[in-house]
C-alpha positions in Angstrom: 35.2 25.6 46.2 38.2 23.6 47.3 38.2 21.8 43.9 38.0 25.1 42.1 40.9 26.5 44.1 43.0 23.4 43.4 42.3 23.7 39.7 43.3 27.4 39.7 46.5 26.5 41.5 47.4 23.7 39.1 46.7 26.0 36.1 48.9 28.7 37.7 51.8 26.3 38.2 51.4 24.8 34.8 51.4 28.3 33.2 54.4 29.4 35.3 56.3 26.2 34.4 55.5 26.6 30.7 56.7 30.3 30.8 59.9 29.2 32.5 60.6 26.5 30.0 59.9 28.8 27.0 62.1 31.5 28.6 64.9 29.0 29.0 64.6 27.7 25.4 64.6 31.3 24.1 67.6 32.2 26.1 69.5 29.1 25.0 68.7 29.8 21.4 69.9 33.4 21.8 73.1 32.2 23.4 73.7 29.6 20.7 72.9 32.2 18.0 75.4 34.6 19.6 78.1 31.9 19.7 77.4 30.9 16.2 77.6 34.5 14.9 80.9 35.0 16.6 82.2 31.8 15.2 81.2 32.7 11.7 82.8 36.1 12.1 86.1 34.5 13.0 85.8 31.9 10.3 85.2 34.6 7.6 88.3 36.5 8.9 90.4 33.3 8.9 89.3 32.4 5.3 90.2 35.9 4.2 93.7 35.5 5.7 94.1 32.2 3.9 93.0 33.7 0.6 95.4 36.7 1.0 98.4 34.4 1.9 97.8 32.2 -1.2 97.7 35.1 -3.6 100.5 37.0 -2.0 103.0 34.9 -3.8 101.8 36.4 -7.1 101.6 40.0 -5.8 104.7 41.8 -7.0 104.3 44.3 -4.1 104.3 41.6 -1.5 107.5 40.4 0.3 106.2 36.9 -0.3 106.3 37.4 -4.1 108.0 34.5 -5.9 109.9 37.1 -8.0 111.7 38.3 -4.9 112.8 34.8 -3.8 115.7 32.8 -5.2 116.0 29.8 -2.9 117.9 27.7 -5.4 120.5 30.4 -6.1 121.1 30.9 -2.4 121.5 27.2 -1.8 123.9 26.8 -4.6 126.1 29.6 -3.3 126.1 28.0 0.2 127.2 24.7 -1.3 129.9 26.3 -3.4 131.2 28.1 -0.3 131.2 24.9 1.7 133.0 23.1 -1.0 135.7 25.8 -1.1 136.1 25.4 2.7 136.3 21.6 2.8 137.5 20.7 -0.7 140.7 19.1 0.5 138.7 16.8 2.8 136.2 15.7 0.2 138.7 15.3 -2.7 138.3 12.0 -4.4 134.8 11.3 -3.1 132.0 10.2 -5.4 129.1 11.6 -3.4 128.4 15.0 -1.9 128.6 14.7 1.8 128.6 18.3 3.0 124.9 18.7 3.5 122.1 20.2 1.4 120.5 23.5 2.5 116.7 23.4 3.1 114.3 25.1 0.7 113.0 28.1 2.6 109.9 28.4 0.4 109.0 24.8 1.0 109.6 25.1 4.7 107.5 28.3 4.9 104.6 26.5 3.2 104.9 23.4 5.4 104.9 25.5 8.6 102.0 27.6 7.4 99.8 24.6 6.5 100.4 23.1 10.0 98.6 26.0 11.5 95.7 25.7 9.0 95.4 22.0 9.8 94.4 22.4 13.4 92.8 25.9 13.3 89.3 25.5 14.7 88.1 28.6 12.8 88.9 27.3 9.4 85.8 25.7 7.8 86.2 22.0 7.1 85.8 22.1 3.3 88.2 25.0 2.9 90.7 23.3 5.2 90.6 20.1 3.2 91.2 21.9 -0.1 94.0 24.1 1.1 95.8 21.5 3.2 95.8 18.9 0.3 97.0 21.5 -2.2 99.8 23.0 -0.1 101.1 19.7 1.3 101.4 18.1 -2.1 103.1 21.2 -3.5 105.5 21.6 -0.5 106.5 17.9 -0.6 107.0 17.9 -4.3 109.0 21.1 -4.3 111.2 19.8 -1.5 111.9 16.4 -3.1 112.9 18.0 -6.4 115.0 20.6 -4.7 116.9 18.0 -2.7 117.3 15.7 -5.6 118.7 18.3 -8.0 121.0 19.9 -5.4 122.3 16.5 -4.6 123.1 15.9 -8.2 124.8 19.3 -8.4 126.8 18.4 -5.3 127.9 15.1 -6.8 129.0 16.7 -10.0 130.8 19.4 -8.1 132.8 16.7 -6.2 133.6 14.7 -9.3 134.2 17.5 -11.8 135.4 20.5 -9.8 137.2 21.9 -12.8 133.9 22.5 -14.6 133.0 25.1 -11.9 136.3 26.8 -11.2 136.1 30.5 -12.2 132.4 30.2 -13.0 130.0 32.9 -11.8 128.0 31.6 -8.8 124.8 33.3 -10.1 125.2 31.6 -13.4 125.6 28.2 -11.8 122.6 28.9 -9.6 120.5 29.8 -12.7 121.5 26.5 -14.3 120.4 24.4 -11.3 117.3 26.6 -10.9 116.2 25.9 -14.5 116.6 22.2 -13.9 114.4 22.4 -10.9 111.9 24.6 -12.6 111.6 22.2 -15.5 110.9 19.3 -13.2 108.3 21.3 -11.3 106.4 22.0 -14.5 106.6 18.3 -15.4 105.0 17.5 -12.0 102.3 20.2 -12.4 103.9 22.5 -9.9 105.4 25.2 -12.1 104.8 28.9 -11.3 102.0 29.4 -13.8 100.4 26.1 -12.9 100.4 26.9 -9.2 98.9 30.3 -9.9 96.1 28.7 -11.8 95.4 26.2 -8.9 95.5 29.1 -6.4 92.8 30.9 -8.4 90.7 27.7 -8.2 91.1 27.5 -4.5 90.1 31.2 -4.1 87.0 30.5 -6.2 86.0 27.8 -3.7 86.6 30.4 -0.9 84.3 32.8 -2.8 81.6 30.2 -2.8 81.9 30.0 1.0 81.5 33.7 1.2 78.4 33.7 -1.0 76.5 31.7 1.6 76.6 34.9 3.7 75.8 37.4 1.0 72.7 39.3 2.3 71.8 40.5 -1.2 71.8 37.0 -2.8 
């Protein structure tokens, strides 16, 4: 009888222990599934924000539209104004020394991509594609911007008579066209960038398709 009682007790404890372990495993899986679901929700929202930001440059109704931005024209005007203010001090110099304004578009892209770089809710593959694309574009844009404005500044110092009485907008357009030509040569012209953005957004679509319940 004692042996039977011991066997029953052992079976009871084994059964209770097994139930406890299974309950723990189920609860853990449920918690992990909940965390994973919340992560995927936030990741999908973040990917959507990235996609919207990228295409906003080519949306005429967006404040971010490239049509509404003229960074080169504004920079040229600032340089002309600074030259007028300090022309007596820089007279006879061979190089522009009054500073070159930053490119606000390049700065905006650089600041935005810094956030994407360390955002824990941006999927790794999407992050790699977007960061590489934006960093290369922003760096290329900034380098060409600085180089052409420096050349403009040097010419302004050496040949001020060529710019006297000229319309500032017209001068800005000339410098803008030079920059634009070089951007196209480097693969970063407006139409080229738009094409690349569509490619990136197609990669984003592939990410979304993994969660398509109908597929």
